[in-house]
C-alpha positions as CSV (number, residue, x, y, z in Angstrom):
1,M,77.3,-15.1,10.7
2,K,79.1,-17.6,8.4
3,F,77.8,-19.6,5.5
4,S,79.6,-22.6,4.0
5,I,78.3,-23.5,0.6
6,I,79.0,-27.0,-0.7
7,T,78.7,-26.9,-4.5
8,L,80.0,-28.2,-7.8
9,F,79.8,-24.7,-9.2
10,P,81.3,-22.1,-6.8
11,E,81.8,-19.7,-9.7
12,L,78.1,-19.1,-9.8
13,F,78.4,-17.2,-6.5
14,T,81.2,-14.8,-7.6
15,V,79.0,-11.8,-8.6
16,F,76.2,-12.5,-6.1
17,L,78.5,-12.3,-3.1
18,T,80.0,-9.0,-4.1
19,T,76.8,-7.2,-5.1
20,S,74.1,-5.2,-3.2
21,M,73.3,-5.9,0.4
22,V,75.0,-9.3,0.4
23,G,78.2,-7.7,-0.8
24,R,77.7,-5.0,1.8
25,A,77.3,-7.6,4.5
26,T,80.4,-9.5,3.5
27,S,82.6,-6.4,3.1
28,R,81.6,-5.1,6.5
29,G,82.1,-8.4,8.3
30,A,78.5,-8.9,9.2
31,A,78.5,-12.1,7.1
32,E,81.2,-14.5,5.9
33,V,80.8,-17.0,3.0
34,E,83.0,-20.0,2.5
35,L,82.7,-21.7,-0.9
36,V,83.5,-25.4,-0.8
37,Q,84.1,-27.2,-4.1
38,L,82.4,-30.6,-3.7
39,R,84.7,-32.1,-6.4
40,D,87.7,-31.6,-4.0
41,F,86.1,-34.5,-2.0
42,G,85.4,-36.7,-5.0
43,L,86.6,-40.3,-5.3
44,G,89.4,-41.6,-7.5
45,K,91.7,-39.8,-9.9
46,H,88.7,-38.3,-11.6
47,R,87.3,-36.9,-8.4
48,S,83.9,-38.6,-9.0
49,V,81.0,-37.3,-7.0
50,D,78.1,-39.2,-8.6
51,D,77.1,-42.7,-9.8
52,T,74.2,-44.5,-11.4
53,P,71.3,-45.3,-9.1
54,Y,70.8,-48.8,-7.7
55,G,67.7,-50.4,-9.1
56,G,68.1,-48.6,-12.4
57,G,66.7,-45.4,-13.7
58,S,67.7,-42.3,-15.6
59,G,70.4,-39.8,-14.6
60,M,73.0,-39.8,-11.9
61,V,72.8,-39.6,-8.1
62,L,75.3,-37.7,-5.9
63,R,77.2,-40.1,-3.7
64,A,77.1,-39.9,0.1
65,E,80.9,-40.0,0.7
66,P,81.9,-36.7,-0.9
67,I,79.1,-34.7,0.7
68,V,79.6,-36.1,4.2
69,D,83.4,-35.6,3.9
70,A,82.8,-32.0,2.8
71,L,80.5,-31.3,5.7
72,E,83.0,-32.9,8.2
73,A,85.8,-30.8,6.7
74,V,83.7,-27.6,7.3
75,D,83.2,-28.6,10.9
76,A,86.9,-29.6,11.3
77,R,87.9,-26.1,10.2
78,A,85.4,-24.5,12.5
79,A,86.7,-26.6,15.4
80,A,90.3,-25.6,14.6
81,A,89.2,-22.0,14.9
82,G,87.5,-22.7,18.3
83,A,84.0,-22.5,16.8
84,A,81.1,-24.9,16.9
85,G,80.1,-27.0,13.9
86,A,77.7,-25.7,11.2
87,H,74.0,-26.1,11.1
88,R,73.6,-28.4,8.1
89,V,70.9,-27.7,5.4
90,L,70.2,-29.9,2.4
91,L,68.6,-27.9,-0.5
92,T,66.1,-30.2,-2.1
93,P,62.5,-30.0,-3.5
94,Q,61.6,-32.5,-0.9
95,G,62.4,-30.1,2.0
96,K,60.1,-27.9,3.9
97,P,59.2,-24.6,2.1
98,L,61.5,-21.6,2.8
99,R,59.5,-19.1,4.9
100,Q,60.3,-15.8,6.5
101,S,60.4,-17.6,9.8
102,S,63.0,-19.9,8.4
103,A,65.1,-16.9,7.4
104,R,64.8,-15.4,10.9
105,A,65.9,-18.7,12.4
106,L,68.9,-19.0,10.1
107,A,69.9,-15.4,10.8
108,A,70.2,-16.3,14.5
109,L,72.7,-19.1,13.9
110,P,76.4,-18.5,13.9
111,H,77.3,-20.9,11.1
112,V,75.2,-22.6,8.4
113,A,76.3,-25.1,5.8
114,L,74.2,-25.3,2.6
115,V,74.5,-28.4,0.5
116,C,73.6,-27.7,-3.2
117,G,72.4,-30.7,-5.1
118,R,72.8,-31.6,-8.8
119,Y,71.7,-34.3,-11.2
120,E,68.9,-36.6,-9.9
121,G,69.5,-35.8,-6.3
122,F,71.3,-37.2,-3.2
123,D,72.0,-40.7,-2.0
124,E,69.3,-41.1,0.6
125,R,71.9,-41.8,3.3
126,V,73.1,-38.1,3.1
127,R,69.9,-37.1,4.9
128,S,71.2,-38.7,8.1
129,Y,74.0,-36.1,8.2
130,V,72.0,-32.9,8.0
131,H,69.8,-31.0,10.4
132,E,67.1,-30.0,8.0
133,E,66.0,-29.9,4.4
134,I,64.6,-26.8,2.8
135,S,63.0,-26.1,-0.6
136,L,62.1,-22.9,-2.4
137,G,58.8,-24.3,-3.5
138,D,56.9,-26.9,-5.4
139,F,59.2,-26.9,-8.5
140,V,62.5,-28.4,-9.6
141,L,65.7,-26.5,-10.5
142,T,68.8,-27.9,-12.1
143,G,70.8,-27.4,-8.9
144,G,70.7,-26.0,-5.4
145,E,72.8,-22.9,-6.1
146,I,69.8,-20.5,-6.7
147,P,68.0,-21.7,-3.5
148,A,71.3,-21.2,-1.6
149,M,71.5,-17.6,-2.9
150,A,67.9,-17.0,-1.9
151,M,68.4,-18.4,1.6
152,I,71.6,-16.3,2.1
153,E,69.9,-13.1,1.0
154,A,66.8,-13.7,3.1
155,A,68.9,-14.3,6.2
156,V,71.7,-11.7,5.7
157,R,69.3,-8.8,5.2
158,L,68.0,-9.5,8.7
159,L,71.4,-9.1,10.3
160,P,72.0,-5.8,12.2
161,G,73.5,-3.0,10.1
162,V,73.0,-4.7,6.7
163,L,69.8,-2.8,5.6
164,G,70.2,0.9,5.2
165,N,67.2,1.4,7.4
166,E,66.5,-1.2,10.1
167,A,62.8,-0.3,10.0
168,S,62.6,-1.6,6.5
169,A,62.2,-5.2,7.7
170,A,59.8,-4.3,10.5
171,S,56.6,-3.9,8.5
172,E,57.2,-5.8,5.3
173,S,55.4,-8.9,4.1
174,F,55.5,-11.9,6.5
175,S,56.9,-9.7,9.3
176,E,55.9,-10.2,12.9
177,T,54.6,-6.6,13.0
178,L,52.0,-7.5,10.4
179,G,51.3,-10.9,11.9
180,G,52.8,-12.7,8.9
181,A,50.4,-11.0,6.5
182,L,51.3,-9.4,3.2
183,E,52.5,-5.8,3.1
184,Y,50.1,-2.9,2.4
185,P,50.3,-1.0,-1.0
186,Q,53.2,1.5,-1.3
187,Y,53.3,4.7,-3.4
188,T,55.8,7.4,-4.3
189,R,55.9,10.4,-6.6
190,P,54.3,11.5,-8.8
191,P,50.9,12.0,-6.9
192,E,49.1,11.0,-10.1
193,F,50.3,8.7,-12.8
194,R,48.1,8.1,-16.0
195,G,44.9,8.8,-14.1
196,A,45.8,6.7,-11.1
197,A,46.1,8.9,-7.9
198,V,47.8,8.2,-4.6
199,P,45.2,7.6,-1.9
200,D,44.4,10.9,-0.1
201,V,45.1,9.4,3.3
202,L,48.7,9.0,2.4
203,L,49.0,12.7,1.6
204,S,47.1,13.8,4.7
205,G,50.0,13.9,7.1
206,D,47.8,12.2,9.7
207,H,50.1,9.4,10.9
208,A,47.4,7.6,12.9
209,R,45.1,7.5,9.8
210,V,47.9,6.3,7.6
211,E,48.8,3.5,10.0
212,A,45.1,2.4,10.2
213,W,44.8,2.5,6.4
214,R,47.9,0.5,5.9
215,R,46.8,-2.2,8.3
216,A,43.4,-2.4,6.8
217,Q,44.9,-2.7,3.3
218,A,47.2,-5.5,4.6
219,R,44.2,-7.4,5.8
220,V,42.3,-7.0,2.5
221,R,45.4,-7.8,0.4
222,T,46.2,-10.9,2.4
223,S,42.6,-12.1,2.4
224,L,42.4,-11.8,-1.4
225,R,45.8,-13.1,-2.3
226,R,47.0,-15.4,0.5
227,P,44.1,-16.2,2.9
228,E,46.0,-19.0,4.5
229,L,48.5,-16.6,6.0
230,S,48.6,-15.2,9.6
231,G,45.6,-17.2,10.9
232,G,43.3,-14.5,9.7
233,A,44.6,-11.6,11.9
234,V,46.7,-8.5,11.5
235,P,47.8,-6.8,14.7
236,D,46.4,-3.3,15.1
237,A,48.6,-0.4,16.1
238,S,47.9,-0.9,19.8
239,G,49.3,-4.4,19.7
240,G,46.0,-6.3,19.7
241,D,44.5,-8.3,16.8
242,E,42.1,-7.1,14.2
243,H,40.4,-9.8,12.2
244,R,39.6,-9.8,8.5
């Protein structure tokens, strides 16, 4: 899988791309990341990428030409290598929220181009040149670099061989195994910490009881914290649905 990141600040990705599971994925060839400096496609001798908004207003707006030129350059390099063009994603607070399903969909694509915004946003005409718009949530950041990192990590960890244990992603929050619900509580040693003990069922060695307890806890936790998730159901161990 390849990511092409179009950004004014490629240096922000230096440590991120060489650390932890993302670093493992890139070093093993499971993922490739191309950093594209938007300024290289800027206009005039000063390589300008922004301008004042028509109609007035505060701040600066990213121009359409540099962004579209950068996206087309990414696709031209892909074509020269005999590959298809990238799936283009605009990172903006106006996009659809990033979900685990979004990460799974991205992880299934061979090439994704992420466009990181800055300033007051994009010239509206840029939207005609991307396939989708994604947001981290209902808040505003200074730029799209942090959302790009979040999307890369969310997708890369789902690629085969990236996680140390492939089962780690099978029963986590928002997984298909849990029907999109929140993950059950987890415990490790010591068996008691400052008066709080590990539930007896987890020490019983009875795998069927443990599985039933975990799914019940997932239902309770989701109902209390995120009742809008999973349509009110967590699959039981037999593959059916148990309702909260």
